[in-house]
MDTraj code that builds the backbone (N, CA, C; nanometers):
import mdtraj as md
import numpy as np

residues = "MET SER PRO ARG THR LYS ARG SER VAL GLY ALA GLN SER GLU ASP ILE LEU VAL THR SER GLY GLU PRO SER PRO LEU LEU LEU GLY ASN ARG PHE THR HIS PRO SER ASN THR LYS SER PRO VAL VAL THR TYR GLY GLU THR ILE PRO ASN ASP GLY ASN LEU TRP LEU GLN ARG ASP ILE VAL TYR ASN THR ASN PRO SER SER GLY GLY ALA ILE GLY TRP VAL CYS VAL THR GLY GLY TYR ALA SER ALA ALA ALA TRP THR PRO ALA THR SER TYR ALA ALA GLY ALA ALA VAL HIS VAL SER ASP ARG VAL TYR ARG CYS THR THR ALA GLY VAL SER GLY LEU SER ALA LEU SER HIS THR SER GLY THR ALA THR ASP LEU HIS ARG GLU ILE SER ILE HIS GLY ASN ARG VAL GLY ARG ILE".split()
xyz = np.array([
    [-0.8969, 6.1217, -0.7636],
    [-0.7131, 6.0160, -0.8145],
    [-0.7367, 5.9566, -0.9260],
    [-0.6164, 5.9904, -0.9509],
    [-0.6576, 5.8559, -1.1550],
    [-0.5583, 5.7411, -1.1073],
    [-0.6238, 5.6665, -1.1345],
    [-0.5259, 5.4692, -1.1018],
    [-0.3829, 5.5154, -1.1086],
    [-0.3145, 5.4455, -1.0642],
    [-0.1406, 5.4052, -1.0824],
    [-0.0691, 5.6060, -1.0988],
    [-0.1501, 5.6448, -0.9436],
    [-0.0886, 5.7310, -0.9452],
    [-0.0291, 5.7150, -0.8122],
    [0.1228, 5.7810, -0.7730],
    [0.1360, 5.7819, -0.6192],
    [0.0556, 5.8625, -0.5505],
    [0.1061, 5.8631, -0.4758],
    [0.0224, 5.9205, -0.3148],
    [0.1449, 5.9309, -0.1865],
    [0.1643, 6.0757, -0.1123],
    [0.2256, 5.9838, 0.0214],
    [0.1370, 5.9082, 0.1249],
    [0.1569, 5.8423, 0.1465],
    [0.1673, 5.7780, 0.2978],
    [0.1769, 5.8803, 0.4372],
    [0.0837, 5.9739, 0.4986],
    [0.1531, 6.0343, 0.6033],
    [0.1822, 6.1130, 0.6017],
    [0.2119, 6.1613, 0.4655],
    [0.3103, 6.2677, 0.3905],
    [0.4073, 6.3064, 0.4575],
    [0.4959, 6.1100, 0.4267],
    [0.7043, 6.1206, 0.4895],
    [0.6622, 6.0811, 0.3060],
    [0.6073, 5.9844, 0.2482],
    [0.7091, 5.9848, 0.1010],
    [0.5857, 5.9599, -0.0160],
    [0.6265, 5.9197, -0.1611],
    [0.5943, 5.8796, -0.2257],
    [0.5598, 5.7493, -0.3011],
    [0.6084, 5.7009, -0.2044],
    [0.6867, 5.5306, -0.2434],
    [0.5452, 5.4002, -0.2696],
    [0.3958, 5.4601, -0.2782],
    [0.3283, 5.3549, -0.2543],
    [0.2249, 5.3662, -0.3719],
    [0.2289, 5.2984, -0.4550],
    [0.2127, 5.2959, -0.5928],
    [-0.0038, 5.2496, -0.5327],
    [-0.1027, 5.3546, -0.5431],
    [-0.1997, 5.3205, -0.5751],
    [-0.2900, 5.3063, -0.7456],
    [-0.3717, 5.1752, -0.7143],
    [-0.4124, 5.1732, -0.8357],
    [-0.5215, 5.1228, -0.8741],
    [-0.6141, 5.2040, -0.7618],
    [-0.7755, 5.2371, -0.7890],
    [-0.8209, 5.3311, -0.6301],
    [-0.9292, 5.3686, -0.7100],
    [-0.9170, 5.4553, -0.5236],
    [-0.9464, 5.3977, -0.4515],
    [-0.9685, 5.3055, -0.3966],
    [-0.9921, 5.2420, -0.2346],
    [-0.8810, 5.2518, -0.1966],
    [-0.9000, 5.2888, -0.0647],
    [-0.7653, 5.3637, 0.0437],
    [-0.6835, 5.2096, 0.0100],
    [-0.5515, 5.2466, 0.0387],
    [-0.4387, 5.1031, 0.0610],
    [-0.4311, 5.1011, 0.2137],
    [-0.4082, 4.9577, 0.2572],
    [-0.4254, 4.9152, 0.3968],
    [-0.2616, 4.9300, 0.4733],
    [-0.2927, 4.9853, 0.6030],
    [-0.1793, 5.0230, 0.6555],
    [-0.0488, 4.9155, 0.7076],
    [0.0698, 4.9583, 0.6669],
    [0.1314, 4.8157, 0.7325],
    [0.1699, 4.9031, 0.8726],
    [0.0915, 4.7980, 0.9776],
    [0.0986, 4.8302, 1.1237],
    [0.2121, 4.6650, 1.2223],
    [0.3516, 4.7100, 1.1996],
    [0.4137, 4.5742, 1.3057],
    [0.4277, 4.4923, 1.1269],
    [0.4368, 4.3587, 1.1570],
    [0.4239, 4.3028, 1.0590],
    [0.2526, 4.2161, 0.9790],
    [0.1710, 4.3253, 1.0375],
    [0.0348, 4.2795, 0.9600],
    [-0.0252, 4.4472, 0.9261],
    [-0.0801, 4.4226, 0.7883],
    [-0.1832, 4.4923, 0.7124],
    [-0.2959, 4.5049, 0.7575],
    [-0.3200, 4.6133, 0.7723],
    [-0.4657, 4.6045, 0.8490],
    [-0.5782, 4.7211, 0.7137],
    [-0.6616, 4.6586, 0.6884],
    [-0.7151, 4.7407, 0.5993],
    [-0.7863, 4.8603, 0.6710],
    [-0.8839, 5.0306, 0.5927],
    [-0.8103, 5.1303, 0.6789],
    [-1.0157, 5.1040, 0.7576],
    [-1.0583, 4.9844, 0.6891],
    [-1.1769, 4.9661, 0.7739],
    [-1.1467, 4.8743, 0.9222],
    [-1.0288, 4.8808, 0.9057],
    [-1.0034, 4.7641, 1.0586],
    [-1.0500, 4.6404, 1.0361],
    [-1.0686, 4.5948, 0.9320],
    [-1.1295, 4.4251, 0.9177],
    [-0.9808, 4.3883, 0.9143],
    [-0.9740, 4.2644, 0.9536],
    [-0.8054, 4.1799, 1.0303],
    [-0.8089, 4.1198, 0.8226],
    [-0.6409, 4.1018, 0.8426],
    [-0.6143, 4.1381, 0.7284],
    [-0.4740, 4.0030, 0.7274],
    [-0.4622, 3.9068, 0.6691],
    [-0.3416, 3.8297, 0.6479],
    [-0.1994, 3.8894, 0.7084],
    [-0.1597, 3.8460, 0.8327],
    [-0.0366, 3.8528, 0.8559],
    [0.1179, 3.8341, 0.7463],
    [0.1450, 3.9846, 0.7025],
    [0.2161, 3.9636, 0.6127],
    [0.4151, 3.9770, 0.6393],
    [0.4620, 3.8728, 0.6693],
    [0.6119, 3.8144, 0.7445],
    [0.6839, 3.8344, 0.6471],
    [0.8267, 3.7464, 0.6858],
    [0.9342, 3.7268, 0.5964],
    [1.0282, 3.6238, 0.6496],
    [1.0917, 3.5389, 0.6107],
    [1.1745, 3.4195, 0.6803],
    [1.2599, 3.3484, 0.5877],
    [1.2940, 3.2783, 0.6105],
    [1.4797, 3.1925, 0.5191],
    [1.3703, 3.0780, 0.4777],
    [1.2634, 3.0236, 0.5395],
    [1.2100, 2.8996, 0.5553],
    [1.0612, 2.8634, 0.5600],
    [1.0305, 2.7374, 0.5815],
    [0.8783, 2.7381, 0.4866],
    [0.8678, 2.7355, 0.6771],
    [0.7438, 2.8497, 0.7703],
    [0.6907, 2.8159, 0.8809],
    [0.7247, 2.6938, 0.9419],
    [0.7517, 2.6863, 1.0606],
    [0.7849, 2.5409, 1.1377],
    [0.7759, 2.5483, 1.3060],
    [0.7818, 2.7149, 1.3606],
    [0.7892, 2.7299, 1.4467],
    [0.6967, 2.7071, 1.6074],
    [0.5743, 2.6140, 1.5824],
    [0.4694, 2.5753, 1.6408],
    [0.3548, 2.7167, 1.6458],
    [0.3794, 2.8455, 1.6016],
    [0.2986, 2.9352, 1.5852],
    [0.1306, 2.9635, 1.5560],
    [0.0073, 2.9790, 1.5833],
    [-0.0953, 2.9574, 1.4335],
    [-0.0638, 3.0570, 1.3298],
    [-0.0651, 2.9724, 1.2582],
    [-0.0982, 3.1320, 1.0963],
    [-0.2313, 3.0679, 1.0852],
    [-0.2862, 3.1647, 1.0002],
    [-0.4486, 3.1678, 0.9585],
    [-0.4149, 3.1476, 0.8031],
    [-0.5479, 3.0664, 0.7470],
    [-0.5239, 3.1175, 0.5929],
    [-0.4706, 3.3058, 0.5524],
    [-0.4851, 3.3046, 0.4683],
    [-0.4195, 3.3635, 0.3549],
    [-0.2411, 3.4482, 0.4259],
    [-0.2389, 3.4536, 0.5481],
    [-0.0926, 3.4415, 0.5830],
    [-0.0068, 3.4639, 0.4974],
    [0.1339, 3.5049, 0.4368],
    [0.2096, 3.5362, 0.3641],
    [0.3156, 3.5149, 0.4308],
    [0.4362, 3.4525, 0.4050],
    [0.5708, 3.4313, 0.4393],
    [0.6762, 3.4962, 0.3461],
    [0.7211, 3.5956, 0.2829],
    [0.8158, 3.6010, 0.1922],
    [0.9683, 3.5736, 0.2175],
    [1.0194, 3.5072, 0.1182],
    [1.1936, 3.3955, 0.1699],
    [1.2846, 3.5075, 0.1226],
    [1.3127, 3.4974, 0.2282],
    [1.4000, 3.6432, 0.2196],
    [1.5872, 3.6257, 0.1948],
    [1.5706, 3.4644, 0.0768],
    [1.7022, 3.4110, 0.0436],
    [1.6133, 3.2963, -0.0438],
    [1.5421, 3.3763, -0.1417],
    [1.5433, 3.3243, -0.2704],
    [1.6254, 3.2769, -0.3927],
    [1.6305, 3.1562, -0.4536],
    [1.6956, 3.1350, -0.5019],
    [1.6559, 3.0930, -0.7029],
    [1.7151, 3.1216, -0.7460],
    [1.6199, 3.0160, -0.9018],
    [1.6234, 2.9010, -0.8695],
    [1.4563, 2.8874, -0.9166],
    [1.3768, 2.8226, -0.9360],
    [1.2715, 2.7964, -0.7995],
    [1.3930, 2.8244, -0.7257],
    [1.2741, 2.8289, -0.5237],
    [1.1762, 2.8794, -0.6030],
    [1.1195, 2.9274, -0.4294],
    [0.9839, 2.9697, -0.3878],
    [1.0224, 3.1119, -0.3790],
    [0.8817, 3.2138, -0.3666],
    [0.9623, 3.3534, -0.3622],
    [0.9145, 3.3427, -0.2441],
    [0.8306, 3.3296, -0.1657],
    [0.7807, 3.2436, -0.0678],
    [0.6642, 3.1486, -0.0301],
    [0.5658, 3.2006, 0.0563],
    [0.4827, 3.0933, 0.1183],
    [0.3596, 3.1812, 0.1740],
    [0.2146, 3.0792, 0.1375],
    [0.1269, 3.1756, 0.1518],
    [-0.0123, 3.0293, 0.2446],
    [-0.0555, 3.0012, 0.3512],
    [-0.1259, 2.9280, 0.4046],
    [-0.2890, 2.9589, 0.3707],
    [-0.2713, 2.7926, 0.2780],
    [-0.3645, 2.7505, 0.2358],
    [-0.4831, 2.6936, 0.3750],
    [-0.4495, 2.6560, 0.4741],
    [-0.5441, 2.6076, 0.5600],
    [-0.4970, 2.6540, 0.6990],
    [-0.5664, 2.7095, 0.8039],
    [-0.5187, 2.7921, 0.9301],
    [-0.4714, 2.6558, 1.0081],
    [-0.4452, 2.6609, 1.1072],
    [-0.3763, 2.5734, 1.1806],
    [-0.2143, 2.6313, 1.2994],
    [-0.1924, 2.5008, 1.3247],
    [0.0143, 2.5438, 1.4209],
    [0.0598, 2.5118, 1.2813],
    [0.1925, 2.5372, 1.3350],
    [0.2812, 2.4574, 1.2029],
    [0.3817, 2.4126, 1.2644],
    [0.4004, 2.2893, 1.2064],
    [0.4955, 2.2076, 1.2630],
    [0.5840, 2.0884, 1.1418],
    [0.7475, 2.1016, 1.1449],
    [0.7808, 2.0186, 1.0739],
    [0.8075, 1.9193, 1.1640],
    [0.7890, 1.9850, 1.2562],
    [0.9077, 1.7855, 1.2965],
    [0.7629, 1.7365, 1.3644],
    [0.7458, 1.5674, 1.2899],
    [0.7320, 1.4227, 1.3487],
    [0.7639, 1.3922, 1.4548],
    [0.6432, 1.3470, 1.5497],
    [0.7045, 1.2732, 1.6762],
    [0.7618, 1.1457, 1.6635],
    [0.8209, 1.1408, 1.7230],
    [0.9342, 0.9847, 1.7587],
    [0.9396, 0.9561, 1.9094],
    [0.9355, 0.8196, 1.8250],
    [0.8839, 0.7566, 2.0232],
    [1.0334, 0.7626, 2.0635],
    [1.0955, 0.7539, 2.2235],
    [1.2374, 0.7103, 2.2575],
    [1.3228, 0.8362, 2.1921],
    [1.2478, 0.9830, 2.1989],
    [1.3141, 1.0822, 2.1426],
    [1.3275, 1.2369, 2.2468],
    [1.4042, 1.2947, 2.2822],
    [1.4464, 1.3965, 2.4114],
    [1.3671, 1.5175, 2.3087],
    [1.2791, 1.6006, 2.3305],
    [1.2379, 1.7317, 2.3311],
    [1.2967, 1.8232, 2.4731],
    [1.2887, 1.9419, 2.4015],
    [1.2572, 2.0187, 2.4900],
    [1.1768, 2.0878, 2.5374],
    [1.1549, 2.1501, 2.6652],
    [1.0159, 2.2294, 2.6867],
    [0.9791, 2.3004, 2.5707],
    [0.8912, 2.3121, 2.5257],
    [0.8161, 2.4513, 2.4049],
    [0.8364, 2.3413, 2.2376],
    [0.8863, 2.2590, 2.2535],
    [0.9195, 2.2010, 2.1499],
    [0.7653, 2.1567, 2.0511],
    [0.7115, 2.2582, 1.9132],
    [0.6158, 2.1411, 1.8840],
    [0.6623, 2.0692, 1.7621],
    [0.5181, 1.9493, 1.8247],
    [0.5682, 1.8164, 1.7462],
    [0.4025, 1.7953, 1.6662],
    [0.4284, 1.7159, 1.5638],
    [0.2966, 1.6288, 1.5374],
    [0.2883, 1.4893, 1.4856],
    [0.1647, 1.4722, 1.4636],
    [0.1019, 1.3115, 1.4806],
    [-0.0072, 1.3694, 1.3520],
    [0.0331, 1.3313, 1.2414],
    [-0.0867, 1.3242, 1.1527],
    [-0.0738, 1.4931, 1.1131],
    [-0.2536, 1.4800, 1.1520],
    [-0.2619, 1.6837, 1.1811],
    [-0.3253, 1.7110, 1.3133],
    [-0.2429, 1.6743, 1.4103],
    [-0.2535, 1.7514, 1.5482],
    [-0.1288, 1.7527, 1.5469],
    [-0.0966, 1.8802, 1.6310],
    [-0.0001, 1.9671, 1.6653],
    [0.0220, 1.9220, 1.8042],
    [0.1443, 1.8695, 1.9036],
    [0.1738, 1.9385, 2.0648],
    [0.2248, 2.0211, 2.0526],
    [0.2663, 2.0753, 2.2089],
    [0.3582, 2.1100, 2.2557],
    [0.4363, 2.0594, 2.3867],
    [0.5459, 2.0202, 2.3691],
    [0.6162, 1.9989, 2.5132],
    [0.6286, 2.1270, 2.5891],
    [0.5293, 2.0680, 2.7737],
    [0.5323, 2.1384, 2.8683],
    [0.6659, 2.1494, 2.9244],
    [0.7212, 2.0328, 2.9329],
    [0.8245, 2.0141, 2.9676],
    [0.8945, 1.9268, 2.9263],
    [0.9957, 1.9694, 2.9312],
    [1.1137, 1.8395, 2.8892],
    [1.1023, 1.6739, 2.9103],
    [1.1808, 1.6028, 2.8139],
    [1.1670, 1.5178, 2.8647],
    [1.2269, 1.3990, 2.7211],
    [1.1948, 1.2321, 2.7753],
    [1.1417, 1.1650, 2.6725],
    [1.0879, 1.1321, 2.6124],
    [0.9989, 1.1098, 2.4804],
    [0.8751, 1.0263, 2.4584],
    [0.8692, 0.9217, 2.4484],
    [0.7593, 0.8173, 2.4893],
    [0.7571, 0.7300, 2.5153],
    [0.7486, 0.6129, 2.3399],
    [0.6884, 0.5511, 2.3293],
    [0.6754, 0.4568, 2.2902],
    [0.5041, 0.4217, 2.2469],
    [0.4572, 0.4850, 2.2631],
    [0.3394, 0.4536, 2.1408],
    [0.2923, 0.6326, 2.0662],
    [0.2716, 0.6356, 1.9858],
    [0.2002, 0.8124, 1.9044],
    [0.1540, 0.8280, 2.0504],
    [0.1187, 1.0136, 1.9878],
    [0.0569, 1.1133, 2.1075],
    [-0.0876, 1.0629, 2.0257],
    [-0.2165, 1.0487, 2.1070],
    [-0.3419, 1.0665, 2.0339],
    [-0.4426, 1.1312, 2.1013],
    [-0.3843, 1.2126, 2.2261],
    [-0.5568, 1.3111, 2.3117],
    [-0.5857, 1.3868, 2.2183],
    [-0.6810, 1.4399, 2.2117],
    [-0.7444, 1.5185, 2.1614],
    [-0.7203, 1.6968, 2.2354],
    [-0.7783, 1.6868, 2.3507],
    [-0.7787, 1.7860, 2.4508],
    [-0.6882, 1.7582, 2.5365],
    [-0.6646, 1.9057, 2.6042],
    [-0.5950, 1.9314, 2.7755],
    [-0.4361, 1.8247, 2.7108],
    [-0.4116, 1.8044, 2.8013],
    [-0.2885, 1.7258, 2.9066],
    [-0.2701, 1.6352, 2.9250],
    [-0.1071, 1.5160, 2.8914],
    [-0.0740, 1.4744, 2.8679],
    [0.0130, 1.3919, 2.9351],
    [0.0629, 1.3709, 2.9814],
    [0.1960, 1.2684, 3.0285],
    [0.2323, 1.1733, 2.9307],
    [0.3697, 1.2011, 2.8375],
    [0.3125, 1.0937, 2.7816],
    [0.5371, 1.0975, 2.8030],
    [0.5348, 0.9349, 2.8994],
    [0.6602, 0.9061, 2.9284],
    [0.7046, 1.0089, 3.0669],
    [0.8056, 1.0218, 3.0625],
    [0.8507, 1.1264, 3.0864],
    [0.8341, 1.3301, 3.1139],
    [0.7685, 1.3158, 2.9943],
    [0.7234, 1.5075, 2.9857],
    [0.5827, 1.4765, 2.9677],
    [0.5658, 1.6431, 2.9905],
    [0.3925, 1.5989, 3.0109],
    [0.4116, 1.7190, 2.8373],
    [0.2808, 1.6923, 2.8183],
    [0.2313, 1.7126, 2.6533],
    [0.1538, 1.7679, 2.6374],
    [0.0323, 1.8821, 2.6043],
    [-0.0467, 1.9189, 2.5476],
    [-0.0960, 1.9785, 2.3517],
    [-0.1798, 1.9124, 2.3706],
    [-0.2754, 1.9564, 2.2130],
    [-0.2649, 2.0878, 2.2362],
    [-0.1700, 2.1382, 2.0717],
    [-0.1805, 2.2411, 2.0437],
    [-0.3241, 2.3413, 1.9818],
    [-0.3525, 2.2009, 1.8432],
    [-0.4442, 2.2463, 1.7914],
    [-0.4186, 2.1376, 1.6304],
    [-0.4526, 2.1988, 1.5833],
    [-0.4927, 2.1255, 1.3820],
    [-0.3312, 2.1875, 1.3708],
    [-0.3387, 2.0401, 1.2491],
    [-0.1387, 2.1134, 1.1839],
    [-0.2034, 2.2345, 1.0904],
    [-0.1395, 2.3003, 1.0366],
    [-0.1352, 2.3827, 0.9308],
    [-0.1383, 2.3274, 0.8128],
    [-0.2303, 2.3986, 0.7346],
    [-0.2367, 2.2594, 0.5467],
    [-0.1158, 2.3456, 0.5211],
    [-0.1144, 2.3439, 0.3650],
    [0.0168, 2.3592, 0.2921],
    [0.0347, 2.4733, 0.2904],
    [0.1803, 2.5672, 0.3516],
    [0.1888, 2.6455, 0.2867],
    [0.2866, 2.7130, 0.1806],
])
top = md.Topology()
chain = top.add_chain()
for i, resn in enumerate(residues, 1):
    res = top.add_residue(resn, chain, resSeq=i)
    for name in ("N", "CA", "C"):
        top.add_atom(name, md.element.get_by_symbol(name[0]), res)
traj = md.Trajectory(xyz[None], top)
């Protein structure tokens, strides 16, 4: 096959452009998988930078579904970790499942409640912060 020729995928369409003789990755759900079954980055879509407390790996990509002139077309994870936009604050009510960060550590609230007056500092396991239980989730994701 010559470079830059269209070919069908699964004999259903001819909408994938092949630019080399290499096999193209397959889109399964929102994750591309190379034919050699190596793990490839997540490629997904969203309106904002991820801040959901989920794990993101280096090279994961989020395309912006609501781009604007001069704005971001999307975001690429350059250092793997857990996404959290919410910084921990004292005497604040948090819902169960909320992800908060203190510096480069992300914590997940395992029970709802109000935070204490001292910043979270444990590096493993679960701790009680005044009226709620929290667990270390991992390191905060690098710039996306």
